[in-house]
TILUMNU-843354 format. One line per 5 residues: number of its first residue (from 1); for each residue x negated, y, z negated of C-alpha. Coordinates in Angstrom, 2 decimals. Example, Ala and Ser with C-alpha at 12.3 -4.5 7.8 and 13.67 -1.06 7.14 Angstrom:
BEGIN
1 = -12.30,-4.50,-7.80 ~ -13.67,-1.06,-7.14
//
This chain:
BEGIN
1 = 33.04,128.52,-205.13 ~ 34.17,131.95,-206.35 ~ 37.81,130.90,-206.70 ~ 36.96,127.54,-208.27 ~ 34.74,129.21,-210.86
6 = 37.45,131.73,-211.77 ~ 39.92,128.86,-212.36 ~ 37.41,126.89,-214.37 ~ 36.72,129.84,-216.64 ~ 40.43,130.34,-217.28
11 = 40.70,126.71,-218.35 ~ 37.70,127.09,-220.60 ~ 38.79,130.40,-222.14 ~ 39.63,128.90,-225.57 ~ 36.12,127.48,-225.75
16 = 34.62,130.94,-226.09 ~ 36.15,131.34,-229.53 ~ 34.35,128.19,-230.62 ~ 30.92,129.70,-230.04 ~ 29.74,130.41,-233.60
21 = 26.09,131.40,-233.10 ~ 25.00,134.37,-231.03 ~ 24.59,133.48,-227.37 ~ 21.62,135.30,-225.83 ~ 21.60,135.89,-222.06
26 = 18.43,136.92,-220.28 ~ 18.19,139.13,-217.22 ~ 15.96,141.86,-215.76 ~ 16.63,145.22,-214.14 ~ 16.47,145.32,-210.35
31 = 13.92,147.72,-208.89 ~ 15.12,150.44,-206.49 ~ 18.79,149.85,-207.23 ~ 20.31,153.12,-208.48 ~ 22.87,153.57,-209.93
36 = 22.93,149.95,-211.17 ~ 19.61,150.66,-212.86 ~ 18.14,154.13,-213.41 ~ 14.96,155.35,-215.06 ~ 15.91,157.71,-217.89
41 = 13.92,160.21,-219.91 ~ 11.17,158.52,-221.88 ~ 10.92,155.68,-219.37 ~ 13.98,153.77,-220.63 ~ 16.24,152.01,-218.15
46 = 19.92,152.90,-217.94 ~ 22.62,152.76,-215.29 ~ 25.86,150.92,-214.62 ~ 24.56,147.48,-215.55 ~ 22.85,148.55,-218.77
51 = 25.94,150.46,-219.90 ~ 28.05,147.42,-219.06 ~ 25.81,145.14,-221.15 ~ 26.09,147.37,-224.21 ~ 29.88,147.50,-223.90
56 = 30.04,143.71,-223.57 ~ 28.01,143.32,-226.75 ~ 30.38,145.64,-228.61 ~ 33.42,143.80,-227.24 ~ 32.04,140.32,-228.09
61 = 29.71,140.18,-231.15 ~ 28.72,136.60,-230.29 ~ 27.11,137.80,-227.05 ~ 23.75,139.53,-226.62 ~ 21.95,140.50,-223.40
66 = 18.18,140.92,-223.28 ~ 15.64,141.91,-220.63 ~ 17.26,144.95,-219.05 ~ 14.25,147.13,-219.89 ~ 11.97,145.03,-217.66
71 = 12.12,145.52,-213.89 ~ 11.65,143.07,-211.02 ~ 12.03,143.29,-207.24 ~ 15.26,141.69,-206.04 ~ 13.63,138.62,-204.46
76 = 11.69,137.78,-207.64 ~ 14.79,138.36,-209.73 ~ 16.78,135.99,-207.54 ~ 14.06,133.34,-207.75 ~ 13.89,133.54,-211.54
81 = 17.65,133.15,-211.86 ~ 17.75,130.39,-209.27 ~ 15.12,128.43,-211.23 ~ 16.74,129.05,-214.61 ~ 14.01,131.35,-215.93
86 = 16.65,134.07,-216.28 ~ 20.39,133.65,-216.70 ~ 21.89,136.16,-214.28 ~ 21.61,139.07,-211.85 ~ 23.84,142.10,-212.27
91 = 25.48,143.67,-209.25 ~ 24.65,142.04,-205.92 ~ 26.73,141.41,-202.81 ~ 27.94,138.20,-201.27 ~ 26.01,136.20,-198.68
96 = 26.13,132.58,-197.45 ~ 22.67,131.92,-198.88 ~ 23.62,133.22,-202.32 ~ 26.82,131.18,-202.37 ~ 24.73,128.03,-202.17
101 = 22.36,129.11,-204.96 ~ 24.37,130.92,-207.63 ~ 27.67,130.98,-209.52 ~ 29.71,134.15,-208.89 ~ 31.55,135.50,-211.92
106 = 34.93,137.17,-211.57 ~ 35.87,139.95,-211.51 ~ 33.49,141.85,-209.24 ~ 32.01,144.72,-211.24 ~ 32.43,147.34,-208.51
111 = 32.77,147.81,-204.76 ~ 30.16,149.58,-202.67 ~ 30.42,151.34,-199.31 ~ 27.55,151.03,-196.86 ~ 26.53,153.97,-194.68
116 = 23.88,154.73,-192.10 ~ 21.55,157.69,-192.61 ~ 19.37,159.51,-190.07 ~ 16.81,162.28,-189.96 ~ 18.42,165.67,-190.51
121 = 17.49,166.82,-186.98 ~ 18.97,163.72,-185.31 ~ 22.34,164.70,-183.72 ~ 23.59,161.11,-183.34 ~ 27.08,160.30,-184.58
126 = 28.23,156.74,-185.23 ~ 31.84,155.57,-185.51 ~ 31.37,151.81,-185.20 ~ 28.78,149.08,-184.74 ~ 29.49,149.27,-181.00
131 = 27.97,152.76,-181.02 ~ 24.82,151.36,-182.66 ~ 24.57,148.44,-180.24 ~ 24.91,150.84,-177.32 ~ 21.67,152.56,-178.41
136 = 19.64,149.39,-177.75 ~ 16.01,149.73,-178.79 ~ 16.72,153.30,-179.92 ~ 19.13,152.03,-182.59 ~ 16.86,150.16,-185.01
141 = 18.19,149.83,-188.56 ~ 15.90,149.94,-191.61 ~ 17.19,147.93,-194.57 ~ 15.62,146.99,-197.89 ~ 13.78,143.67,-197.97
146 = 15.90,140.99,-199.64 ~ 19.18,142.91,-199.39 ~ 22.29,140.74,-199.15 ~ 23.46,143.05,-196.35 ~ 20.79,141.64,-194.00
151 = 22.73,138.42,-193.37 ~ 25.95,140.35,-192.87 ~ 24.34,142.59,-190.25 ~ 22.78,139.61,-188.52 ~ 26.22,138.00,-188.33
156 = 27.58,141.05,-186.48 ~ 25.12,140.37,-183.68 ~ 23.35,142.63,-181.22 ~ 21.74,144.84,-183.87 ~ 18.02,145.61,-184.15
161 = 17.19,145.10,-187.85 ~ 13.92,145.90,-189.65 ~ 13.95,144.49,-193.20 ~ 10.24,144.90,-193.90 ~ 10.59,147.88,-196.24
166 = 10.17,146.80,-199.88 ~ 12.47,149.55,-201.16 ~ 14.47,152.57,-200.13 ~ 11.51,154.97,-200.39 ~ 9.50,152.86,-197.97
171 = 12.39,152.97,-195.51 ~ 12.87,156.71,-195.89 ~ 9.18,157.17,-195.07 ~ 9.52,154.94,-191.99 ~ 12.59,156.88,-190.89
176 = 10.80,160.23,-191.18 ~ 7.85,158.80,-189.22 ~ 10.35,157.75,-186.50 ~ 9.67,154.07,-187.04 ~ 13.42,153.48,-187.20
181 = 16.61,155.33,-186.21 ~ 18.79,154.52,-189.22 ~ 18.51,153.58,-192.89 ~ 21.29,151.30,-194.15 ~ 22.14,151.66,-197.83
186 = 25.07,151.72,-200.20 ~ 27.12,154.27,-202.07 ~ 27.31,154.83,-204.99 ~ 23.55,155.18,-205.04 ~ 22.65,156.58,-201.62
191 = 23.14,160.26,-202.46 ~ 21.39,160.12,-205.84 ~ 18.52,158.09,-204.38 ~ 17.84,160.72,-201.73 ~ 17.95,163.46,-204.37
196 = 15.58,161.52,-206.62 ~ 13.04,161.32,-203.79 ~ 13.52,164.96,-202.81 ~ 14.85,164.04,-199.36 ~ 18.36,165.44,-199.44
201 = 17.38,168.20,-197.01 ~ 15.50,165.91,-194.61 ~ 17.87,162.95,-194.32 ~ 21.64,163.02,-193.81 ~ 24.13,160.27,-194.55
206 = 26.59,159.65,-191.73 ~ 30.24,159.78,-192.90 ~ 31.47,156.52,-191.34 ~ 31.81,153.66,-193.83 ~ 30.28,150.71,-191.98
211 = 31.38,148.10,-194.52 ~ 32.78,147.73,-198.02 ~ 31.74,144.84,-200.19 ~ 32.21,143.85,-203.85 ~ 29.19,143.45,-206.12
216 = 29.17,140.55,-208.55 ~ 27.26,139.14,-211.48 ~ 25.53,135.93,-210.36 ~ 24.52,133.15,-212.78 ~ 22.20,130.24,-212.21
221 = 24.01,127.06,-211.27 ~ 22.88,125.04,-214.28 ~ 24.59,127.37,-216.78 ~ 26.88,125.51,-219.17 ~ 30.64,126.08,-218.81
226 = 30.79,127.39,-222.38 ~ 28.16,130.08,-221.79 ~ 29.77,131.07,-218.50 ~ 33.18,131.29,-220.18 ~ 31.99,133.51,-223.03
231 = 30.32,135.93,-220.63 ~ 33.09,135.94,-218.01 ~ 35.91,136.31,-220.54 ~ 34.17,139.33,-222.08 ~ 33.70,140.87,-218.63
236 = 37.37,140.25,-217.82 ~ 38.46,141.96,-221.04 ~ 36.51,145.09,-220.10 ~ 38.06,145.04,-216.63 ~ 41.59,144.54,-217.97
241 = 41.23,147.38,-220.48 ~ 40.07,149.83,-217.79 ~ 36.66,150.30,-219.43 ~ 34.79,148.76,-216.52 ~ 36.44,151.02,-213.93
246 = 35.84,154.11,-216.07 ~ 32.18,153.17,-216.50 ~ 31.65,152.80,-212.75 ~ 33.54,156.02,-211.99 ~ 31.13,157.89,-214.25
251 = 28.32,157.12,-211.78 ~ 30.15,158.23,-208.61
//
């Protein structure tokens, strides 16, 4: 699906110039998803995705993106896009379930690295998933509810996964109460999230990168080819110019 959509958009590229009126795309910020979305001074929402939207609007005057100052949990955001109540989600990973529900736009906006974190006083060191499996019941992994990484961890097999925590703060609390051995989260974002919650001295991120995965913009499947082409071509221009990479690097 990802490759087919990329080819389709290339074929439709000339159509984007034919869009005369402003095309408005609706989305919402994802809760607990720094640095994709961050709460700034005065309560405004910023972050990688918001900065990307503003650059896309400058690059393509026929394109406008609305809704990034409203926040939804990931599962509700996915449902609203899936049912066509919103147009897209910014910055989520791949999973078999999502492939059947959404259209992935190319290119990916950035790549994330997933790490495990433990309590500061926990001496455990992990070099591979085999080390985690070897811990048995003492190796439970806390992961945010609705995360695309859940299916990927389940596919590895032999891991004890707890995805009940609604957000990272809930999982940090469970970790500190010893209701889990590890928290699984992504970087960029992990370090700043711990600092934001004042937990940098109580929780340590293990150095081993457990997986790397690209994050995409996902559209609802009933989007017209013309609207997809306008959006995707603008995104590709920012990637080709280096602006997208420079934007993401700013948040590392």
